C-alpha positions in Angstrom: 36.0 -23.4 -35.8 32.7 -21.9 -36.4 32.3 -19.3 -39.1 29.5 -16.9 -39.9 29.1 -16.0 -43.5 27.0 -13.0 -44.6 25.8 -12.9 -48.2 23.5 -11.1 -50.6 20.8 -12.6 -52.8 19.6 -10.6 -55.7 18.4 -10.7 -59.3 16.9 -13.8 -60.8 18.2 -15.9 -57.9 15.5 -14.4 -55.6 13.2 -17.1 -57.1 15.5 -19.9 -55.8 14.0 -21.6 -52.7 15.8 -22.2 -49.4 16.6 -25.9 -49.9 18.2 -25.1 -53.3 20.3 -22.3 -51.7 21.5 -24.8 -49.1 22.6 -27.2 -51.8 24.1 -24.4 -53.8 26.3 -23.2 -50.9 27.4 -26.8 -50.2 28.8 -27.1 -53.7 30.1 -23.5 -53.8 32.2 -24.1 -50.7 33.5 -27.3 -52.1 34.6 -25.5 -55.3 36.3 -22.8 -53.2 38.2 -25.5 -51.3 36.7 -24.5 -47.9 37.6 -27.2 -45.3 34.0 -27.8 -44.2 33.4 -30.3 -41.3 31.0 -33.1 -41.9 28.7 -34.9 -39.5 29.3 -38.6 -38.6 27.1 -41.6 -39.3 26.1 -43.4 -42.5 25.0 -40.2 -44.2 27.4 -37.5 -43.4 26.4 -34.0 -44.3 28.2 -30.6 -44.0 27.8 -28.9 -40.6 26.1 -25.7 -41.7 22.9 -23.9 -40.9 21.1 -20.8 -42.1 19.7 -18.0 -39.9 16.2 -17.6 -41.3 14.7 -18.9 -44.7 14.1 -16.0 -47.1 10.7 -16.0 -48.9 10.8 -16.8 -52.6 10.8 -13.6 -54.7 12.5 -11.5 -52.0 15.9 -10.1 -52.4 18.3 -9.6 -49.5 21.4 -7.7 -48.5 21.8 -9.5 -45.2 21.5 -13.3 -45.2 23.6 -15.5 -42.8 24.8 -19.0 -42.6 27.0 -20.7 -39.9 29.5 -23.4 -41.0 32.0 -25.5 -39.1 35.5 -25.6 -40.7 38.7 -27.5 -39.9 40.9 -24.6 -40.9 40.7 -21.2 -42.6 42.6 -18.3 -44.1 41.9 -14.7 -43.4 38.4 -13.3 -43.8 39.4 -11.2 -46.8 41.0 -14.2 -48.6 38.1 -16.5 -47.9 35.5 -13.9 -49.1 37.5 -13.6 -52.4 37.8 -17.3 -52.8 34.2 -18.1 -52.2 33.0 -15.2 -54.5 35.1 -16.5 -57.3 32.8 -19.6 -57.3 29.5 -17.7 -57.1 26.9 -17.2 -59.8 25.6 -13.8 -60.5 23.1 -12.8 -57.9 24.8 -14.2 -54.8 27.8 -12.5 -53.2 29.5 -13.1 -49.9 30.1 -9.9 -47.9 31.2 -11.2 -44.5 33.2 -14.0 -43.0 33.7 -13.9 -39.2 35.0 -16.3 -36.6 32.5 -17.1 -33.8 33.6 -17.6 -30.2 33.9 -21.2 -29.0 34.0 -20.6 -25.2 30.3 -20.0 -24.8 27.2 -22.1 -25.4 26.5 -22.9 -29.0 22.9 -21.9 -28.8 23.8 -18.4 -27.7 25.7 -17.8 -30.9 23.7 -20.1 -33.3 22.3 -17.9 -36.1 18.9 -19.4 -36.2 18.4 -19.3 -32.4 19.5 -15.7 -32.1 17.3 -14.1 -34.7 14.7 -11.7 -33.1 14.2 -9.0 -35.6 14.5 -8.4 -39.4 14.9 -5.1 -41.3 13.2 -4.7 -44.7 13.0 -2.1 -47.5 9.7 -2.1 -49.3 9.1 -0.3 -52.6 5.9 0.1 -54.5 6.6 -0.7 -58.1 3.8 1.5 -59.2 4.1 4.5 -56.9 1.0 6.2 -55.6 0.9 10.0 -56.2 1.2 11.0 -52.5 3.6 13.5 -51.0 6.2 12.4 -48.4 4.2 14.5 -45.8 1.1 12.5 -46.6 2.9 9.2 -46.3 4.3 10.2 -43.0 0.9 11.2 -41.6 -0.6 7.9 -42.9 2.1 5.9 -41.1 1.7 7.8 -37.9 -2.1 7.2 -38.0 -1.5 3.5 -38.7 1.0 3.0 -35.8 -1.3 5.0 -33.4 -3.8 2.2 -33.5 -3.9 0.2 -30.2 -4.5 -3.0 -32.3 -3.8 -3.9 -35.9 -5.8 -7.1 -36.4 -5.2 -9.1 -39.6 -6.4 -12.5 -40.8 -3.6 -15.0 -41.2 -4.3 -17.9 -43.4 -2.7 -21.3 -42.6 -2.9 -24.6 -44.5 -5.9 -25.7 -42.4 -7.6 -22.6 -41.2 -7.7 -18.8 -40.7 -7.0 -16.9 -37.5 -7.1 -13.3 -36.5 -3.9 -11.9 -35.0 -2.9 -8.5 -33.6 0.4 -7.6 -35.3 0.9 -4.2 -33.7 3.3 -5.5 -30.9 5.5 -7.1 -33.6 6.1 -3.9 -35.6 9.1 -2.3 -34.0 9.7 0.4 -36.6 7.9 1.7 -39.7 8.9 4.8 -41.6 9.5 6.3 -45.0 12.9 6.5 -46.6 12.4 9.4 -49.1 15.8 9.1 -50.5 14.9 5.6 -51.8 11.2 6.3 -52.3 10.6 3.3 -50.1 9.4 2.1 -46.6 11.7 0.9 -43.9 10.3 -1.8 -41.6 11.8 -3.5 -38.5 9.7 -6.5 -37.6 9.7 -9.4 -35.2 11.4 -12.4 -36.7 12.6 -15.9 -35.7 11.0 -18.9 -34.2 8.8 -17.2 -31.6 7.1 -14.6 -33.9 7.9 -14.1 -37.5 6.0 -11.2 -39.1 6.1 -11.0 -42.9 6.4 -7.5 -44.4 3.7 -8.3 -47.0 1.2 -8.7 -44.2 2.1 -5.3 -42.7 1.8 -3.6 -46.1 -1.6 -5.2 -46.7 -2.8 -3.9 -43.4 -1.4 -0.4 -44.1 -2.6 0.0 -47.7 -5.8 -2.0 -47.3 -7.6 -3.0 -50.5 -5.1 -0.8 -52.5 -2.4 -3.3 -51.8 -1.4 -5.8 -54.4 1.5 -8.1 -53.4 2.7 -8.2 -57.0 3.3 -4.4 -56.6 5.7 -4.9 -53.7 9.4 -5.1 -54.2 10.8 -6.4 -50.9 14.4 -6.5 -49.8 15.6 -7.9 -46.5 18.3 -5.6 -45.3 19.5 -7.4 -42.2 18.7 -9.9 -39.4 19.2 -8.9 -35.8 19.1 -10.3 -32.3 16.2 -9.5 -30.0 18.4 -6.7 -28.6 18.8 -5.2 -32.0 22.4 -6.3 -32.7 23.1 -7.3 -36.3 24.0 -10.9 -36.7 26.9 -9.7 -38.8 28.5 -7.9 -35.8 28.9 -11.1 -33.8 32.2 -12.8 -33.9 35.4 -11.2 -35.2 37.3 -10.7 -38.5 40.1 -13.1 -39.1 43.4 -11.3 -39.9 
């Protein structure tokens, strides 16, 4: 059986890297007595995969991992069992059974990611009205091209990121910006890059508090809506 687990990552654990999170979940599932399947060969490892690595320093309300299990209890019981083993800062919020009658790639978390939702707050808020922010965003999105310089390990390249910004607006009730951006293996746009292009020289990455709200398919469906609850 293939299970999709949704979890949150907050607090000081936002500074823990992806590989450490993988090892952490392996041990946490063992402590919760989850019947995880292992691969064959001389070096068996748990059959589990994560949807999309989260950048160090970012928090999240919508991370996903898929795991193969031999047997399972109800979704509610499994969430409670796993959370009892969790450290402060990580909490499981979803546990759903994925269908087995279709191709694995279609339902694989990593392969299906096409978009990501983010909430971005400025730690030091600029003294601008909501009307001014809305006008600035409209002007920003009206540009036919938004060219930025992306740095790689070996070089720099200019890229037009406008086609990969699907939604960008203010959330006045949270004094924050909502962004829906391209994500996944084909084109992964970081929210930091968008905010730097939007704010210009006034942008300091240390002033950005970024939370990933959810991961979605290319059609906009939340990865957490795939599969079904186990009664």
